[in-house]
C-alpha positions as CSV (number, residue, x, y, z in Angstrom):
1,M,18.3,11.3,111.6
2,A,20.7,9.3,109.4
3,R,24.3,9.4,110.5
4,E,26.6,11.3,108.2
5,L,28.9,9.0,106.3
6,S,32.7,9.5,106.5
7,R,34.6,10.2,103.2
8,L,35.9,6.6,103.3
9,Q,32.4,5.2,103.7
10,K,31.2,7.4,100.8
11,I,34.0,6.1,98.6
12,E,33.2,2.5,99.4
13,Q,29.5,3.1,98.9
14,S,30.2,4.5,95.5
15,I,31.8,1.2,94.5
16,F,28.9,-0.9,95.8
17,K,26.1,1.4,94.5
18,K,26.8,4.1,91.9
19,Y,29.6,2.1,90.1
20,R,28.4,-1.4,90.9
21,K,27.9,-2.3,87.2
22,E,31.1,-0.6,86.0
23,L,33.5,-1.6,88.8
24,W,32.2,-4.1,91.4
25,A,30.5,-6.5,89.0
26,P,33.3,-6.8,86.5
27,F,35.8,-7.1,89.4
28,L,33.8,-10.1,90.8
29,S,33.5,-11.5,87.3
30,S,37.3,-11.5,86.9
31,I,37.8,-13.1,90.4
32,N,35.3,-15.9,89.6
33,Q,35.8,-16.5,85.9
34,Y,39.6,-16.7,86.1
35,E,39.7,-18.3,89.6
36,L,42.1,-15.7,90.8
37,I,41.7,-16.2,94.6
38,Q,41.6,-19.5,96.5
39,E,41.2,-20.3,100.2
40,N,44.1,-19.3,102.4
41,D,45.9,-17.2,99.7
42,R,48.2,-14.5,101.0
43,I,48.3,-11.8,98.3
44,A,50.8,-9.0,97.9
45,V,48.7,-6.1,96.4
46,C,51.2,-4.0,94.5
47,I,50.6,-0.3,94.9
48,S,52.3,2.1,92.4
49,G,50.3,5.1,93.6
50,G,48.3,5.5,90.4
51,K,44.5,5.3,90.1
52,D,44.4,1.6,88.9
53,S,46.5,0.1,91.7
54,M,44.7,2.1,94.4
55,L,41.3,1.1,93.1
56,M,42.4,-2.5,92.9
57,A,43.6,-2.4,96.5
58,K,40.2,-1.0,97.6
59,L,38.3,-3.6,95.7
60,L,40.3,-6.5,97.2
61,Q,40.0,-5.0,100.7
62,M,36.2,-4.8,100.3
63,L,36.0,-8.3,98.9
64,Q,38.0,-9.6,101.9
65,K,35.3,-8.1,104.1
66,H,32.3,-9.5,102.2
67,T,33.4,-13.0,101.2
68,D,33.3,-16.4,102.9
69,I,36.7,-17.3,101.3
70,P,39.4,-16.7,103.9
71,F,42.5,-15.0,102.3
72,E,45.0,-12.4,103.5
73,L,46.2,-9.1,101.9
74,V,49.4,-7.2,102.2
75,F,49.4,-3.8,100.5
76,V,53.0,-3.5,99.2
77,M,54.4,-0.2,97.9
78,M,57.9,-0.2,96.6
79,D,59.5,3.2,96.5
80,P,62.0,3.1,93.6
81,G,63.1,6.7,94.3
82,Y,60.0,8.8,94.1
83,N,60.3,12.5,94.7
84,R,59.0,13.9,98.0
85,E,55.7,15.2,96.5
86,N,54.8,11.9,94.9
87,R,55.7,9.9,97.9
88,K,53.5,12.2,100.1
89,L,50.6,12.0,97.7
90,I,50.7,8.2,97.6
91,E,50.7,8.0,101.4
92,E,47.9,10.5,101.7
93,N,45.7,8.7,99.2
94,A,46.3,5.4,101.0
95,E,45.2,7.0,104.2
96,T,42.1,8.4,102.6
97,L,41.2,5.0,101.2
98,G,41.9,3.1,104.4
99,I,44.8,1.1,102.8
100,P,47.5,0.2,105.3
101,L,50.7,0.4,103.2
102,H,53.8,-1.8,103.7
103,I,56.5,0.4,102.1
104,F,60.0,-0.8,101.3
105,E,62.7,1.4,99.8
106,T,64.9,0.7,96.7
107,N,67.2,2.9,94.5
108,I,66.0,1.4,91.2
109,F,65.5,4.8,89.5
110,A,69.1,5.8,90.3
111,I,70.6,2.4,89.2
112,A,68.6,2.2,86.0
113,D,69.4,5.8,85.0
114,S,73.1,5.5,85.5
115,Q,73.9,2.0,84.2
116,S,71.8,1.4,81.1
117,A,71.3,3.0,77.7
118,K,67.7,1.7,77.9
119,P,66.7,2.5,81.6
120,C,63.0,1.7,81.1
121,Y,63.8,-1.9,80.3
122,L,66.1,-2.3,83.2
123,C,63.8,-0.4,85.5
124,A,60.8,-2.7,84.7
125,R,62.8,-5.8,85.2
126,M,64.3,-4.6,88.5
127,R,60.9,-3.4,89.8
128,R,59.3,-6.8,89.1
129,G,62.2,-8.7,90.7
130,H,62.1,-6.5,93.8
131,L,58.3,-6.9,94.1
132,Y,58.5,-10.7,93.8
133,N,61.3,-11.0,96.3
134,E,59.5,-8.8,98.8
135,A,56.2,-10.7,98.3
136,R,58.1,-14.0,99.0
137,N,59.7,-12.5,102.1
138,L,56.3,-11.5,103.3
139,G,55.0,-15.1,102.9
140,C,52.8,-14.3,100.0
141,N,51.9,-16.8,97.3
142,K,50.3,-14.3,94.9
143,I,51.0,-10.8,93.5
144,A,48.1,-8.6,92.3
145,L,48.7,-6.0,89.6
146,G,46.3,-3.3,88.4
147,H,46.1,-3.9,84.7
148,H,42.6,-3.2,83.3
149,L,40.6,-4.1,80.2
150,D,42.0,-1.2,78.2
151,D,45.6,-2.3,79.0
152,V,44.7,-5.7,77.7
153,I,43.2,-4.5,74.4
154,E,45.9,-2.0,73.7
155,T,48.7,-4.6,74.4
156,T,47.0,-7.0,72.0
157,L,46.9,-4.4,69.2
158,M,50.4,-3.2,69.9
159,S,51.7,-6.7,69.5
160,M,50.0,-7.0,66.1
161,F,51.0,-3.6,64.8
162,Y,54.6,-3.5,66.1
163,S,55.7,-7.0,66.9
164,S,54.1,-9.1,64.2
165,K,52.4,-11.5,66.6
166,L,49.1,-12.0,68.4
167,E,50.0,-11.8,72.1
168,T,48.3,-10.2,75.1
169,I,48.1,-10.0,78.9
170,I,46.4,-13.0,80.6
171,P,44.5,-12.8,83.9
172,K,47.0,-14.8,85.8
173,A,50.4,-16.4,85.3
174,K,52.9,-18.5,87.1
175,S,56.3,-17.0,87.9
176,E,59.2,-18.6,86.0
177,N,61.8,-17.4,88.5
178,F,60.1,-17.4,91.9
179,G,58.8,-20.9,92.5
180,E,55.0,-21.1,93.0
181,M,54.5,-17.4,93.1
182,E,51.5,-16.5,90.9
183,L,50.6,-13.1,89.3
184,I,46.9,-12.1,89.2
185,R,45.1,-9.2,87.6
186,P,41.7,-8.6,89.4
187,M,40.9,-5.5,87.2
188,Y,41.0,-7.5,84.0
189,R,37.4,-6.8,83.0
190,I,37.2,-3.2,84.2
191,H,37.2,-0.3,81.6
192,E,39.6,2.6,82.3
193,D,36.8,5.1,81.7
194,A,35.0,3.6,84.7
195,V,38.1,4.0,86.9
196,L,38.4,7.7,85.8
197,A,34.7,8.3,86.5
198,W,35.0,6.9,90.0
199,C,38.0,9.1,90.7
200,R,36.2,12.2,89.5
201,Y,33.0,11.4,91.5
202,N,35.0,11.0,94.7
203,D,37.4,13.9,94.0
204,L,40.4,11.6,94.2
205,H,43.7,12.6,92.6
206,F,46.5,10.1,92.1
207,I,50.0,10.3,90.7
208,Q,50.1,10.1,86.9
209,C,53.7,9.1,86.1
210,A,56.3,9.0,88.8
211,C,59.1,7.9,86.5
212,A,62.4,9.8,87.2
213,F,63.6,10.0,83.6
214,A,60.7,9.2,81.2
215,D,60.6,12.8,79.9
216,R,64.1,12.6,78.6
217,N,64.3,9.0,77.5
218,H,63.7,8.0,73.9
219,D,63.0,4.3,74.8
220,S,60.1,5.4,77.1
221,D,58.8,8.0,74.7
222,E,58.6,5.4,71.9
223,I,56.6,2.9,74.0
224,T,54.3,5.6,75.3
225,S,53.7,7.1,71.9
226,K,52.8,3.6,70.5
227,R,50.3,3.0,73.3
228,L,48.9,6.4,72.8
229,E,48.6,5.9,69.1
230,V,46.6,2.7,69.7
231,K,44.5,4.3,72.3
232,L,43.6,7.2,69.9
233,L,42.8,4.7,67.2
234,L,40.4,2.8,69.5
235,K,38.8,6.1,70.4
236,E,38.1,6.9,66.8
237,L,36.7,3.4,66.1
238,H,34.5,3.7,69.2
239,K,32.7,6.6,67.7
240,K,31.3,4.4,64.9
241,N,31.1,1.2,66.9
242,P,30.7,1.7,70.7
243,E,31.1,-2.1,71.1
244,I,34.6,-2.1,69.6
245,E,36.5,-2.6,72.8
246,D,34.2,-5.3,74.2
247,N,34.2,-7.1,70.8
248,I,38.0,-7.2,70.8
249,F,38.0,-8.4,74.4
250,R,35.4,-11.1,73.7
251,A,37.3,-12.2,70.6
252,M,40.3,-12.9,72.8
253,H,38.2,-15.4,74.6
254,S,37.0,-17.1,71.4
255,V,40.1,-17.7,69.4
256,Y,39.7,-20.5,66.9
257,V,43.4,-21.6,66.4
258,K,42.6,-23.8,63.4
259,T,41.6,-20.8,61.3
260,F,45.0,-19.3,61.6
261,P,47.8,-20.2,59.2
262,G,50.3,-20.5,62.0
263,Y,50.5,-20.4,65.8
264,R,53.0,-21.1,68.6
265,L,52.9,-23.4,71.6
266,E,55.6,-24.3,74.2
267,D,57.0,-26.9,71.8
268,G,57.5,-24.5,69.0
269,R,55.7,-23.2,65.8
270,H,52.8,-25.0,64.3
271,S,51.0,-24.7,60.9
272,F,47.4,-25.3,59.8
273,L,48.9,-27.9,57.4
274,E,49.3,-30.2,60.4
275,F,45.5,-30.8,60.6
276,Y,44.6,-29.8,57.0
277,P,44.6,-33.5,55.7
278,E,41.9,-34.3,58.2
279,G,39.5,-31.9,56.6
280,L,39.7,-29.4,59.5
281,G,40.9,-26.6,57.3
282,S,37.7,-26.4,55.2
283,E,35.7,-23.1,55.1
284,S,32.2,-23.0,56.3
285,E,29.7,-22.5,53.5
């Protein structure tokens, strides 16, 4: 008689088997295509308590067990001032998933709410700074965040619609203020719908928004409403073209800069006129 699997084993098995195509394969594709992990890396896996960061932690933990590349993981959870219920739920979910949390306390919510007219901006900067500093203190050279494919697409469209520029989230980036610390996004090629389906299948319930003041802050509402607007637009477009999200994502990997009238690099703004005399601005017949 086959031995009954534990809940943790069933959760891990669902990633390998039922959601292999939707979760495990695109996760591995991100790791390999963007060269996110190298030998002897020590990675601070940032846990917010939401579905994305928790799944990312589980994926990285499983990869560590099934790869020949030696690397270390530290599952870092910063408590910026969560209420008791949210803190308890995060800890319980981590235990269910077999994720050993390294928790450190801050009073970011209180500081941001009392000292700034735009607490969301200050909170985001402080959270990132505290995470980088803690990761450095723990001897880590990389920080992993749980942004997924939908985050990437929505950010791209939001930058076009509301900031008049083509800009998006990249799979990895070097820190400007913390030496050689690198930020990586292992969930870069995973659709949010797949994350939600995995949660439902395993009856997992994570915190939604643990922000202490989002409900009464106009700055937060404005950002949230813009993202929701873009999300709903994509949902409508998806009805007529189910490939819309993947097409946008693939387009981001096939940008032909010379067909744009202008673009920016580290040395400033550039124009198509710079290469126009060479005949590189001609249209294909």
